[in-house]
C-alpha positions in Angstrom: -18.7 -9.4 -36.4 -16.9 -10.9 -33.5 -16.4 -9.5 -30.4 -12.8 -8.7 -29.6 -11.6 -9.9 -26.0 -8.4 -8.9 -24.4 -6.3 -11.0 -21.6 -3.9 -9.5 -19.5 -1.3 -11.6 -17.4 -1.9 -14.3 -20.8 1.8 -15.9 -20.0 0.4 -16.9 -16.6 -1.5 -20.1 -15.4 -5.0 -18.7 -15.7 -4.0 -16.6 -19.1 -2.6 -19.4 -20.7 -5.8 -21.8 -19.9 -8.1 -18.7 -20.8 -6.4 -18.1 -24.1 -6.8 -21.6 -25.2 -9.8 -22.0 -24.3 -11.5 -19.0 -25.8 -9.6 -19.1 -29.1 -11.0 -23.0 -29.4 -14.5 -21.3 -29.0 -14.3 -19.7 -32.6 -16.4 -17.1 -31.0 -14.1 -14.1 -30.2 -11.3 -12.1 -31.8 -8.7 -12.8 -29.2 -5.9 -10.6 -27.9 -3.7 -11.9 -25.4 -1.2 -9.6 -23.6 1.7 -10.0 -21.1 5.5 -8.9 -20.5 7.9 -10.1 -22.9 7.0 -12.6 -25.5 4.5 -15.4 -25.9 4.7 -18.2 -24.0 1.9 -20.1 -25.1 3.1 -19.9 -28.8 -0.5 -21.5 -30.2 -2.3 -20.2 -33.6 -5.7 -18.4 -33.6 -5.0 -15.5 -31.6 -2.7 -12.4 -31.6 -0.2 -11.7 -28.9 0.7 -7.9 -28.1 3.5 -7.1 -25.3 1.8 -4.7 -22.7 2.7 -3.5 -19.0 -0.2 -2.9 -17.8 2.0 -0.4 -15.3 2.7 1.9 -18.3 -0.2 3.9 -19.2 0.9 4.9 -22.5 1.4 1.5 -23.9 -2.1 0.5 -22.4 -3.4 3.4 -24.0 -1.4 2.5 -27.4 -2.9 -1.4 -27.2 -6.6 -0.3 -26.3 -7.0 1.8 -29.1 -5.4 -0.1 -31.4 -7.4 -3.2 -30.2 -11.0 -1.5 -29.1 -11.8 -4.6 -26.9 -15.4 -4.8 -26.1 -14.4 -7.5 -22.9 -11.3 -7.1 -20.9 -9.8 -10.0 -18.6 -7.7 -8.6 -16.1 -5.7 -11.6 -14.6 -2.1 -9.8 -14.5 -0.9 -9.1 -10.6 1.4 -9.6 -8.2 -0.4 -12.7 -6.5 3.0 -13.7 -4.3 2.2 -12.4 -0.9 5.6 -11.8 0.0 6.5 -9.8 -2.8 3.2 -7.4 -1.6 4.8 -7.6 2.0 7.9 -6.2 0.8 6.9 -3.5 -1.5 3.6 -1.6 -0.8 3.9 1.0 -3.5 4.8 -1.6 -6.0 2.0 -3.7 -5.0 -0.6 -1.0 -5.3 0.8 0.1 -8.5 0.6 -3.0 -10.4 -2.8 -4.6 -8.5 -4.7 -1.4 -8.0 -3.5 1.7 -10.2 -3.0 -0.5 -13.0 -6.5 -1.7 -12.7 -7.8 1.6 -12.7 -6.0 2.5 -15.9 -7.4 -0.3 -17.9 -10.8 0.1 -16.8 -10.8 4.3 -17.5 -8.7 3.6 -20.8 -11.0 0.7 -21.8 -14.2 3.0 -21.6 -12.6 5.7 -23.8 -12.0 3.1 -26.3 -15.8 1.0 -26.1 -15.2 -1.5 -23.6 -18.4 -3.2 -22.1 -17.7 -6.0 -20.1 -14.8 -5.7 -17.5 -13.8 -8.9 -15.5 -11.6 -9.0 -13.0 -9.5 -11.8 -11.1 -9.5 -11.7 -7.3 -9.0 -13.7 -4.3 -10.1 -15.9 -1.4 -7.1 -13.8 0.7 -9.6 -10.6 1.0 -11.2 -12.9 3.8 -9.9 -13.6 6.9 -10.0 -17.4 7.0 -12.4 -17.2 10.6 -15.1 -18.7 8.8 -14.2 -20.7 6.0 -16.7 -21.8 2.7 -17.2 -18.2 1.9 -20.3 -16.5 -0.1 -19.9 -13.6 -2.3 -21.2 -11.2 0.2 -19.5 -12.4 3.5 -17.4 -9.6 5.0 -14.1 -9.0 3.6 -10.9 -8.6 6.0 -7.8 -9.4 4.2 -4.9 -10.6 6.8 -2.2 -9.7 4.3 -1.3 -6.8 1.8 -1.7 -8.7 -1.1 -5.5 -8.8 0.0 -5.5 -5.5 0.9 -4.6 -4.6 -2.6 -7.2 -6.8 -4.4 -10.1 -5.3 -1.8 -9.0 -1.9 -3.3 -9.5 -2.8 -6.7 -12.6 -4.7 -5.9 -13.9 -1.3 -4.3 -13.1 1.0 -7.2 -14.7 -1.6 -9.8 -17.9 -2.0 -7.3 -18.2 2.2 -7.5 -18.6 1.7 -11.6 -21.9 2.6 -13.1 -21.2 2.9 -17.0 -20.3 -0.8 -18.1 -20.6 -4.2 -16.9 -18.1 -5.0 -14.0 -17.9 -8.9 -12.7 -15.4 -9.9 -10.2 -13.9 -13.5 -9.9 -12.9 -14.6 -6.7 -10.8 -17.8 -6.7 -8.9 -20.1 -4.3 -5.4 -22.1 -4.9 -5.3 -22.4 -8.3 -3.3 -25.2 -10.0 -2.6 -26.5 -13.0 -0.1 -26.8 -15.9 1.5 -23.9 -18.2 3.2 -24.3 -21.2 7.2 -23.4 -21.8 7.4 -21.9 -18.3 8.5 -23.7 -15.3 5.8 -23.6 -12.4 6.0 -25.6 -9.3 3.1 -26.7 -7.2 2.4 -29.2 -4.2 2.0 -32.0 -6.1 5.1 -31.6 -8.1 6.7 -30.9 -4.7 5.2 -33.8 -2.9 6.0 -36.2 -5.9 9.8 -35.1 -6.1 10.7 -35.2 -2.4 8.8 -38.6 -1.4 10.3 -40.0 -4.7 13.6 -39.3 -2.9 12.5 -40.7 0.0 12.9 -37.6 1.8 10.4 -36.7 4.9 8.2 -33.5 4.2 6.0 -31.4 6.6 2.7 -30.1 5.6 0.2 -28.3 7.0 -3.1 -29.7 7.8 -5.2 -26.8 9.5 -5.6 -24.5 6.4 -8.5 -25.3 4.4 -9.1 -24.7 1.0 -11.2 -25.6 -2.3 -8.5 -26.0 -4.7 -9.1 -25.0 -8.3 -8.1 -26.5 -11.6 -7.0 -23.7 -14.0 -8.9 -25.0 -16.7 -12.5 -24.8 -14.4 -11.4 -21.3 -13.8 -10.9 -20.3 -17.2 -14.4 -21.9 -18.1 -16.3 -20.2 -15.3 -14.7 -17.3 -16.5 -15.7 -17.5 -20.3 -19.3 -18.4 -18.8 -19.4 -14.9 -17.5 -18.6 -13.3 -20.9 -20.4 -15.6 -22.7 -23.5 -14.7 -20.5 -22.9 -11.3 -20.5 -23.1 -11.0 -16.5 -21.8 -8.9 -13.9 -21.3 -8.9 -10.2 -19.1 -11.1 -7.8 -18.6 -14.7 -8.4 -17.2 -17.6 -6.4 -15.3 -19.7 -8.4 -13.2 -22.5 -7.3 -13.2 -26.2 -6.7 -15.7 -28.1 -4.9 -13.3 -30.1 -2.8 -12.6 -28.8 0.6 -9.1 -29.8 1.6 -5.9 -29.4 3.4 -2.4 -29.3 2.0 -2.1 -32.3 4.0 -5.0 -34.2 2.6 -3.8 -33.0 -1.0 -0.4 -34.4 -0.5 -1.9 -37.9 0.5 -4.0 -38.2 -2.3 -1.0 -37.3 -4.4 1.2 -40.1 -2.8 -1.4 -42.8 -3.0 -2.0 -41.9 -6.7 1.7 -41.9 -7.8 2.1 -45.4 -5.3 4.6 -43.3 -3.0 4.8 -44.1 0.8 2.8 -42.1 3.0 4.7 -42.7 6.0 7.2 -39.6 5.4 4.3 -37.2 5.0 4.0 -35.4 8.5 0.9 -33.5 9.6 2.0 -29.8 11.2 0.0 -26.7 12.1 0.3 -23.8 10.0 2.2 -22.3 13.3 5.0 -24.4 12.6 6.3 -22.2 9.7 7.3 -18.5 9.9 5.0 -16.6 7.6 5.7 -13.4 5.4 2.2 -12.1 5.5 -0.2 -14.3 7.1 -2.2 -16.4 5.3 -6.0 -17.3 6.1 -6.6 -20.4 8.2 -9.9 -21.5 6.4 -11.1 -20.0 3.3 -12.8 -21.8 0.3 -16.3 -21.4 -1.3 -19.5 -22.9 -2.0 -20.2 -22.0 -5.7 -23.7 -22.2 -5.1 -23.7 -18.9 -7.2 -21.7 -19.9 -10.2 -23.4 -23.3 -9.8 -26.9 -21.6 -10.5 -26.2 -18.7 -12.7 -23.4 -19.6 -14.6 -24.1 -23.8 -14.6 -20.6 -23.8 -13.6 -19.5 -27.6 -13.4 -16.0 -28.4 -11.8 -13.8 -31.3 -12.3 -12.9 -33.4 -8.9 -9.6 -32.6 -7.5 -8.9 -36.3 -8.0 -9.2 -35.7 -11.9 -7.3 -32.3 -11.5 -4.8 -33.8 -10.1 -4.7 -36.5 -12.6 -4.2 -33.8 -15.6 -1.4 -31.7 -13.6 0.8 -34.8 -12.9 0.3 -36.1 -16.3 1.1 -32.8 -17.8 -2.0 -32.1 -19.4 -3.2 -28.7 -20.1 -6.3 -29.7 -22.0 -9.6 -29.7 -20.0 
């Protein structure tokens, strides 16, 4: 009998890619959940409306579906929103995680896979490993650290924490802007843009992240895994690649430092991951940023 996998945040960028991938594998009974209706609207999985902050709704859904594996992708991920309302950030990013874990365990859960962030690190080092010291520079990162800590105390079931970095990609039936489409739009109109050249990341294609998460479930592994792209880039370098790919002039791309802009919630300067653990244990193999860029600018959700 196929195991049941439940995905929270299934309408989001990772959630849609993960739903597609796991459904295509024909290995699991896939339950996709999110607020409102199903935005992916494809065949092969069951969609249920679930507000992760509503304990009664969570109990009803988990009692009816009895998932063996939960991918917890839902969260307030905008740094500004977390800075503006700490209580709501904790309610959605921490309390809801605790509820999902507890109710899941009461209903036969075996494996809880949690999506975290590079923003648990302060950005002083760059290319972080899983056991590097955490020191979040903003409240969003603080909420992710809180959830990591409560999950790392769990001893009854398998826990996997997936930290990722600057996820990009396409979603279906939902408008989503990203640095690539922004650069394309501005340069196509002949407008000059200022782009940060002292923040470093390893941008992650959403399809790769979904694949890394699926490998964790398939292998039944636990612990912390860094899963990102393999190219170490600044936003300025990304903008240059987009312009060159689209044959747009790079003369209107102006490099600036992060201090040029007023940040509502400090971003770390240098994060990004080596992915060594994911390479060695999971056989995780991300595509290049160039190939990911081609998929995004071509509107291709397929891996």
